[in-house]
C-alpha positions in Angstrom: 11.9 -5.3 25.3 13.1 -4.0 21.9 16.1 -1.7 22.1 17.9 0.4 19.5 21.4 1.9 19.6 19.9 5.3 18.7 16.8 7.2 19.8 14.4 6.9 16.9 11.5 9.3 16.3 8.0 8.6 17.4 5.1 10.6 16.1 3.2 13.3 17.9 -0.5 12.8 17.4 -1.6 15.6 19.7 -2.6 17.7 16.7 -5.4 15.2 16.3 -6.2 14.3 19.9 -4.2 14.2 23.2 -4.8 10.5 23.9 -7.3 7.7 24.4 -9.2 9.7 27.1 -9.3 13.1 25.2 -12.9 14.3 25.8 -12.9 15.8 22.3 -13.0 12.3 20.8 -16.4 11.5 22.3 -17.6 15.1 21.5 -16.6 14.8 17.9 -18.1 11.4 17.4 -21.4 12.6 18.9 -21.4 15.7 16.7 -20.6 13.5 13.7 -23.6 11.2 14.3 -25.9 14.2 14.7 -24.6 15.9 11.6 -25.1 12.7 9.6 -28.6 12.4 10.8 -29.3 16.0 9.8 -27.7 15.3 6.4 -30.1 12.4 5.8 -33.1 14.4 6.9 -32.2 17.3 4.6 -31.2 15.4 1.4 -32.7 11.9 1.3 -35.2 11.6 -1.5 -34.1 14.8 -3.1 -31.2 13.7 -5.3 -32.6 10.9 -7.6 -35.4 13.1 -9.0 -36.0 14.6 -12.4 -36.2 18.2 -11.1 -32.8 18.0 -9.4 -30.9 21.3 -9.7 -27.2 21.7 -9.9 -27.3 24.1 -6.9 -29.0 21.5 -4.7 -26.6 18.8 -5.7 -23.6 21.1 -5.1 -24.9 22.0 -1.6 -25.3 18.3 -0.8 -21.9 17.4 -2.0 -20.3 20.3 -0.1 -22.0 19.2 3.1 -21.2 15.5 2.5 -17.5 16.3 1.9 -17.3 18.4 5.1 -19.1 15.7 7.1 -16.6 13.1 6.0 -13.6 15.3 6.9 -14.9 15.5 10.4 -15.7 11.8 10.6 -12.2 10.7 9.5 -10.3 12.4 12.3 -11.4 10.2 15.2 -11.0 7.1 13.0 -7.6 8.1 11.8 -6.4 8.9 15.3 -7.6 5.5 16.7 -6.0 3.6 13.8 -2.6 5.4 14.1 -2.5 5.0 17.9 -3.4 1.3 17.6 -0.7 0.7 15.0 2.1 1.5 17.4 0.9 -0.8 20.1 -1.6 -3.5 19.1 -1.3 -5.1 22.5 -2.8 -2.2 24.4 -6.5 -3.1 25.3 -7.4 0.6 25.6 -6.1 1.3 22.1 -7.9 -1.7 20.7 -11.1 -0.6 22.4 -10.8 2.8 20.9 -10.2 1.4 17.4 -13.3 -0.7 17.7 -15.3 2.3 19.0 -14.1 4.4 16.2 -15.1 1.8 13.6 -18.5 1.4 15.2 -18.8 5.2 15.0 -17.9 5.0 11.3 -20.7 2.5 10.8 -23.2 4.6 12.8 -22.4 7.6 10.6 -22.3 5.5 7.5 -25.8 4.1 7.7 -27.1 7.7 7.4 -25.0 8.4 4.4 -25.6 5.2 2.4 -28.5 6.8 0.5 -26.4 9.5 -1.0 -24.2 7.6 -3.5 -27.1 5.3 -4.2 -29.2 8.3 -5.3 -26.4 9.7 -7.3 -26.4 6.5 -9.3 -30.2 6.7 -9.7 -30.5 10.3 -11.0 -32.4 10.1 -14.3 -30.0 10.1 -17.3 -31.3 13.3 -18.9 -31.2 15.1 -15.6 -27.7 14.0 -14.8 -26.4 15.0 -18.2 -27.9 18.5 -17.7 -26.7 19.2 -14.2 -23.3 17.5 -14.4 -22.3 19.7 -17.3 -22.7 22.9 -15.3 -19.7 24.9 -14.0 -21.2 24.7 -10.5 -20.6 20.9 -10.4 -17.3 20.9 -12.3 -15.2 20.3 -9.1 -17.2 17.1 -8.4 -17.6 15.9 -11.9 -15.0 13.1 -11.7 -16.5 11.8 -8.4 -20.0 11.9 -9.8 -19.1 10.1 -13.0 -17.3 7.4 -11.0 -20.3 6.9 -8.7 -22.5 6.4 -11.7 -20.2 3.6 -12.9 -20.3 2.0 -9.5 -24.1 2.2 -9.5 -24.4 -1.0 -11.5 -23.1 -2.9 -8.5 -25.1 -1.1 -5.8 -27.6 -3.0 -3.7 -30.8 -1.5 -2.2 -30.5 1.1 0.6 -31.7 -1.4 3.3 -29.2 -4.0 2.1 -26.3 -1.5 1.9 -27.2 -0.4 5.5 -27.0 -3.9 6.7 -23.5 -4.3 5.2 -22.3 -1.1 6.8 -23.7 -2.0 10.2 -22.3 -5.5 10.2 -18.8 -4.6 8.8 -17.2 -4.7 12.2 -18.3 -8.2 12.9 -17.3 -9.5 9.4 -14.3 -8.7 7.3 -13.0 -5.8 9.3 -13.0 -7.9 12.5 -11.1 -10.8 10.8 -8.6 -8.4 9.2 -7.9 -6.8 12.6 -7.5 -10.3 14.2 -4.9 -11.1 11.5 -3.0 -7.9 12.3 -3.0 -8.7 16.0 -1.9 -12.3 15.5 1.1 -11.1 13.4 2.1 -8.3 15.7 1.8 -10.4 18.9 3.7 -13.3 17.5 7.2 -13.7 18.9 9.8 -15.4 16.8 12.3 -17.5 18.8 15.9 -17.5 17.6 19.0 -18.9 19.3 22.0 -16.6 18.9 25.3 -16.8 20.8 24.0 -19.4 23.1 20.9 -17.5 24.1 17.3 -17.7 22.9 15.9 -14.4 21.7 12.3 -13.5 21.1 12.0 -11.1 18.2 9.2 -9.2 16.6 8.2 -9.8 13.0 10.1 -6.7 11.8 13.3 -7.8 13.7 13.3 -11.4 12.4 12.6 -10.4 8.8 15.5 -7.9 9.0 17.8 -10.9 9.7 17.0 -12.3 6.3 19.4 -9.6 5.0 22.2 -10.6 7.3 25.6 -11.4 5.6 25.9 -14.6 7.7 24.1 -17.4 5.9 23.6 -19.3 9.2 21.8 -16.3 10.7 19.6 -16.0 7.6 18.7 -19.7 7.8 18.0 -19.6 11.5 15.8 -16.5 11.0 13.9 -18.2 8.1 13.3 -21.3 10.2 12.1 -19.1 13.1 9.6 -17.4 10.7 8.4 -20.8 9.4 8.0 -22.2 12.9 5.9 -19.3 14.1 3.7 -19.2 11.0 3.1 -22.9 11.2 2.1 -22.5 14.8 -0.5 -19.9 13.7 -1.5 -21.8 10.6 -4.9 -23.1 11.7 -6.1 -19.6 12.7 -4.5 -17.8 9.7 -6.0 -20.3 7.3 -9.5 -20.0 8.9 -9.3 -16.2 8.7 -8.3 -16.3 5.0 -10.9 -18.8 4.1 -13.5 -16.7 5.8 -12.4 -13.5 4.1 -12.3 -15.3 0.7 -15.8 -16.6 1.2 -17.2 -13.2 2.3 -15.8 -11.7 -0.8 -17.4 -14.4 -2.9 -20.7 -13.7 -1.3 -20.4 -9.9 -1.8 -19.2 -10.2 -5.4 -22.2 -12.4 -6.2 -24.6 -9.9 -4.6 -22.9 -7.0 -6.4 -22.7 -8.8 -9.7 -19.0 -8.8 -10.1 -18.1 -11.6 -12.5 -14.5 -12.2 -11.4 -12.8 -11.8 -8.0 -10.6 -8.8 -9.0 -13.4 -6.9 -10.8 -14.3 -4.7 -7.9 -10.7 -3.7 -7.3 -10.3 -2.8 -10.9 -13.4 -0.6 -10.8 -12.2 1.1 -7.6 -8.8 1.6 -9.3 -10.5 3.0 -12.4 -8.7 0.5 -14.5 -10.1 -2.0 -16.9 -9.4 -5.7 -16.3 -7.8 -5.9 -19.7 -5.2 -3.3 -18.8 -4.3 -5.1 -15.6 -4.0 -8.4 -17.4 -1.8 -7.0 -20.0 0.5 -5.6 -17.4 0.4 -8.9 -15.4 1.2 -11.0 -18.5 4.1 -8.8 -19.6 5.6 -9.0 -16.1 5.2 -12.8 -16.1 6.7 -13.0 -19.5 9.8 -11.2 -18.1 10.3 -13.4 -15.1 13.5 -14.6 -16.8 15.1 -11.3 -15.7 14.7 -12.4 -12.1 16.3 -15.8 -12.9 19.1 -14.2 -14.8 20.0 -11.9 -11.9 19.9 -14.7 -9.3 22.2 -16.8 -11.4 24.6 -13.9 -11.1 23.9 -13.5 -7.4 24.7 -17.2 -6.8 28.1 -16.7 -8.4 28.7 -13.5 -6.4 27.9 -15.3 -3.1 30.0 -18.3 -4.1 27.2 -20.7 -3.3 26.3 -23.9 -5.1 22.6 -23.3 -4.7 20.3 -20.5 -3.6 17.2 -20.9 -1.4 14.6 -18.6 0.0 16.8 -17.3 2.8 19.5 -16.3 0.3 17.2 -13.9 -1.7 18.2 -10.8 0.2 21.8 -11.7 1.2 23.9 -8.6 0.9 26.6 -8.4 -1.7 30.0 -7.5 -0.2 30.6 -3.8 -0.2 27.1 -2.7 1.0 27.1 -0.5 4.0 25.9 -2.5 7.0 24.2 0.2 9.1 22.9 3.7 8.4 21.7 5.6 11.5 18.4 7.4 11.2 19.9 10.9 11.2 22.1 9.9 8.3 19.1 8.5 6.5 17.3 11.8 7.0 20.2 13.7 5.4 20.5 11.3 2.5 16.8 11.5 1.7 16.6 15.3 2.0 19.7 15.7 -0.2 18.4 13.4 -2.9 15.0 15.1 -2.9 16.6 18.5 -3.0 18.7 17.6 -6.0 15.5 17.0 -7.9 13.8 20.1 -6.6 14.3 22.3 -3.4 10.5 22.3 -3.2 10.5 18.5 -2.8 13.0 18.7 0.2 11.0 21.5 1.7 7.8 19.5 1.7 9.6 16.5 3.3 11.4 18.5 6.1 8.4 18.9 8.4 8.0 15.2 8.7 11.2 15.2 10.7 11.0 18.5 12.5 7.3 18.3 13.5 7.4 14.6 14.4 5.1 13.2 11.7 7.2 10.0 11.6 7.2 7.0 13.9 10.3 4.9 13.2 11.1 3.4 16.6 10.9 -0.4 17.1 8.5 -1.3 19.9 6.7 -4.3 21.3 3.3 -4.7 19.7 4.0 -2.3 16.9 2.6 -3.2 13.5 5.2 -4.5 11.1 6.1 -3.0 7.8 5.6 0.7 6.9 2.8 3.0 5.7 1.9 6.6 5.1 -1.6 7.7 6.3 -3.1 10.7 4.6 -5.9 12.0 6.8 -7.8 14.8 5.0 -6.7 17.7 2.7 -6.6 20.0 5.7 -4.4 17.8 7.9 -0.9 16.6 7.3 -0.1 12.9 6.7 1.8 10.6 9.1 4.5 8.0 8.3 5.1 4.7 10.1 8.1 2.5 9.6 10.3 0.1 11.7 13.8 1.4 11.2 16.5 -1.2 11.6 19.4 0.9 10.2 19.7 -1.2 7.1 20.1 0.4 3.6 16.7 -0.8 2.5 15.2 1.1 5.4 16.5 4.3 3.8 14.6 3.4 0.7 11.5 2.6 2.8 11.8 6.1 4.4 12.1 7.7 0.9 9.1 5.6 -0.3 6.8 6.6 2.6 7.8 10.2 2.4 7.0 10.1 -1.3 3.5 9.1 -0.3 3.4 12.0 2.2 4.4 14.5 -0.4 1.8 13.1 -2.8 -0.8 13.7 -0.1 0.4 17.3 0.5 0.4 18.2 -3.2 -3.0 16.6 -3.6 -4.5 18.6 -0.7 -5.7 21.3 -3.1 -8.5 18.8 -4.0 -11.7 18.3 -2.0 -11.7 15.1 0.0 -13.7 13.1 -2.6 -10.8 13.6 -5.0 -8.0 13.8 -2.5 -6.8 10.1 -2.4 -5.2 8.9 -5.6 -6.4 5.4 -6.7 -4.0 2.7 -5.6 -2.0 2.3 -8.9 -1.3 6.1 -8.9 -0.7 6.2 -5.2 2.6 4.4 -5.7 4.0 7.0 -8.1 5.6 9.5 -5.8 6.7 6.8 -3.3 8.6 4.8 -6.0 10.0 8.0 -7.6 11.3 9.0 -4.2 13.1 5.7 -3.9 14.8 6.1 -7.3 16.0 9.6 -6.4 17.7 8.3 -3.3 19.2 5.4 -5.2 20.6 7.6 -7.9 21.9 10.0 -5.3 23.7 7.2 -3.5 25.1 5.7 -6.7 26.7 9.0 -7.7 28.4 9.3 -4.3 30.2 5.9 -4.6 33.5 5.6 -6.3 34.3 1.9 -5.7 32.9 -0.5 -8.4 32.2 -3.0 -5.6 30.2 -0.5 -3.6 28.3 0.5 -6.7 27.6 -3.2 -7.5 26.3 -3.8 -3.9 24.0 -0.8 -4.0 22.8 -1.7 -7.6 22.1 -5.3 -6.5 20.1 -4.0 -3.5 18.0 -1.8 -5.9 17.5 -4.5 -8.4 16.1 -6.8 -5.6 13.9 -4.0 -4.4 12.5 -3.5 -7.9 11.9 -7.3 -8.2 10.0 -7.2 -4.9 7.9 -4.3 -6.2 7.2 -5.5 -9.7 7.6 -9.3 -10.2 6.9 -10.4 -6.7 3.8 -8.4 -6.5 2.5 -9.9 -9.8 3.3 -13.3 -8.5 1.3 -12.5 -5.4 -1.5 -11.1 -7.6 -1.6 -14.4 -9.5 -1.6 -16.3 -6.2 -4.6 -14.3 -5.1 -6.4 -14.9 -8.3 -6.1 -18.6 -8.0 -6.7 -18.7 -4.3 -10.0 -16.8 -4.7 -11.1 -19.0 -7.6 -10.2 -22.2 -5.7 -12.2 -21.1 -2.6 -15.2 -20.5 -4.9 -15.1 -23.8 -6.7 -13.7 -26.1 -4.0 -15.0 -24.8 -0.8 -13.0 -24.2 2.4 -9.3 -24.9 1.6 -6.7 -26.5 3.9 -3.5 -24.6 4.7 -1.6 -27.0 2.4 -3.6 -25.8 -0.6 -2.7 -22.2 0.0 0.9 -23.3 0.7 1.1 -25.1 -2.7 -0.4 -22.1 -4.6 2.0 -19.8 -2.9 5.1 -21.9 -3.8 3.8 -22.4 -7.3 3.5 -18.7 -8.1 6.6 -17.6 -6.2 8.8 -20.3 -7.7 7.7 -19.3 -11.2 9.4 -15.9 -10.7 12.8 -17.5 -9.9 12.9 -20.3 -12.5 15.8 -22.6 -12.0 18.0 -19.9 -10.4 16.7 -20.2 -6.8 14.9 -23.1 -5.1 12.3 -22.1 -2.5 12.5 -24.4 0.4 9.5 -26.2 1.9 9.7 -23.9 4.9 8.8 -21.0 2.6 5.4 -22.4 1.7 3.5 -20.9 4.6 4.9 -17.4 4.2 1.7 -16.1 2.5 0.1 -15.9 5.9 2.0 -12.8 7.1 1.4 -10.6 4.0 -1.1 -8.0 5.2 -2.4 -6.7 1.9 -3.5 -10.2 0.8 -5.7 -10.4 3.9 -6.9 -6.9 4.4 -7.1 -5.5 0.8 -7.6 -8.1 -1.9 -5.8 -7.5 -5.1 -4.0 -4.4 -3.8 -0.6 -5.8 -4.8 -0.7 -5.2 -8.5 -0.8 -1.5 -7.8 2.9 -1.7 -6.8 3.9 -3.1 -10.1 1.9 -0.5 -11.9 3.5 2.3 -9.9 7.1 1.0 -10.3 6.9 0.5 -14.1 5.2 3.8 -14.5 7.9 5.5 -12.5 10.6 3.9 -14.5 9.1 5.6 -17.6 8.7 8.9 -15.8 12.3 8.8 -14.6 13.5 8.2 -18.1 11.5 11.4 -19.1 13.2 13.3 -16.3 16.6 12.2 -17.5 15.8 13.4 -21.0 14.0 16.7 -20.0 15.7 17.8 -16.8 14.1 20.7 -15.0 11.4 21.0 -17.6 10.0 17.7 -16.2 9.8 18.9 -12.6 6.6 21.0 -12.8 4.9 18.3 -14.9 5.7 15.8 -12.2 4.3 18.0 -9.5 1.1 18.6 -11.5 0.7 14.9 -11.9 0.8 14.4 -8.1 -1.3 17.5 -7.4 -4.2 15.9 -9.4 -4.7 13.4 -6.6 -7.7 11.2 -7.5 -9.4 13.8 -9.7 -8.7 11.9 -12.9 -8.4 8.2 -13.9 -5.0 6.6 -14.3 -5.4 6.4 -18.1 -6.1 10.2 -18.2 -3.2 11.1 -15.8 -0.7 8.8 -17.5 -1.9 9.8 -21.0 -1.2 13.5 -20.2 2.4 12.4 -19.6 2.5 10.8 -23.1 2.0 7.1 -22.2 -0.7 4.6 -23.1 -1.3 2.1 -20.3 -3.3 -0.2 -22.6 -0.2 -0.8 -24.7 1.8 -3.9 -24.1 4.9 -1.9 -25.3 4.5 0.5 -22.4 4.8 -2.2 -19.8 7.6 -4.0 -21.8 9.5 -0.7 -21.8 9.6 -0.7 -18.0 10.7 -4.3 -17.9 13.5 -3.5 -20.4 14.8 -0.8 -18.1 14.9 -3.4 -15.2 16.8 -5.8 -17.6 19.3 -3.0 -18.3 20.0 -2.7 -14.6 20.7 -6.4 -14.4 23.1 -6.1 -17.4 24.9 -3.2 -15.6 25.3 -5.4 -12.5 26.8 -8.2 -14.7 29.3 -5.7 -16.1 30.3 -4.4 -12.7 30.7 -8.0 -11.5 33.0 -8.8 -14.3 
């Protein structure tokens, strides 16, 4: 059983439902099905017509949005409950039931976005320009762009109805495999069985022997799961190939780019600029090798702490640090973060069966978000807490939007989270007087930034090649994925760090690669954007604060190019992305000066 020296918070989900057996769950799902059926009876066949009025479309949009708000609550509750104990059969059954409910509702709603895409052009131009539809204009325009990739209504219904026995099922299986896996590690003469979060935390241990043993434990467990993990990934890659062909997407990442409201050209410019700057990573790790006094670095040395870094930060102290840092930027920011602690919107406790990693779940504009993390009292966990609270504050500020514009697209979704991390980092740096302590914290931040920018781009490139290889070569063996993983990860480190053979299978525990293809480049986008935003804050001071809040409050109501353009940046410019990389390079130069 996992134990912690302090009592860590667990979230209270009772403001959604009281538990698996809450009768309101079944009642709400039954009501949701009935409401969806009534929506279809009322509006099907009345949207894609030349005589469509703005009033009729507005009524349909208002009802559609309200229907989705009610639908999301049971699904969100089931997902949140499951994430804290993936081994509980009752929670797993509820998750599956909620997903089947989502499909049952979805088949009645499929027609709506399809008909929006089929509205005659002249009619659409006329009605969409009216003040009545102004709140929904961005959503409508985006649906029109997606229309080129829509299938027929019967085909779309089949995809909705079979989702839970296709990709969603394999994604869930992957999650359960990783959360159920136990990593065996011998320490002090005893064999321990650790969760994924616990064993990965040991990769940050100051003792190289502990780090090596932890890495070997990770490798052994992942190799044990290799056949199943490889089959799952092959299946998901093939499914995406089929769906992309049916939807007429020319390259594997095209659908993600469209969902993110970004052009493929912008993403490739960002990706190439990051790859062109991989030498920053190599330069830093040459420095780290010297600081650690090692002849050679390998994969289990990447996160070795530099002497001077605080070893443990209790959760209560982390809470204070984050709120102080947020308050120094704006009291309003700290006020928005405070309820996450006081009202139990955070689940930080380590637990058997709990999903690894961290996330923030925004539910709907009229319900607060929830944060999950696995708090191991290490400095990076403080940054993770700040990161996820940033997401939560983004959700709160965006709640003035209707649900269809509530969620920011993935690249913009990382803005507040990454900005929150920088605020905490700068707050901690100012509190340190010792050059050694400042160096230790700076190195930690540099490595976090590398993980967010360069590592994510290396993973994006791995995904691009893995998807393409599956399409041209058929089902791939684990060794092929391993080789691609090593190739792209090693490119980031150059000759400064040699990834050992045991690292080759580590692609198989990365959840985003499995569940959300091409998600990862959003992290690099967000980090580089935030570096530019923070530079503005340093120049403008308090004048920047309200502009920043306005950016977050926009939610998903405008495209990234529009939102970032309003802040004075051009995301199509290579110079913009290079500017962010230059700021990372400056941090490495600062570390070299502190190291002497």
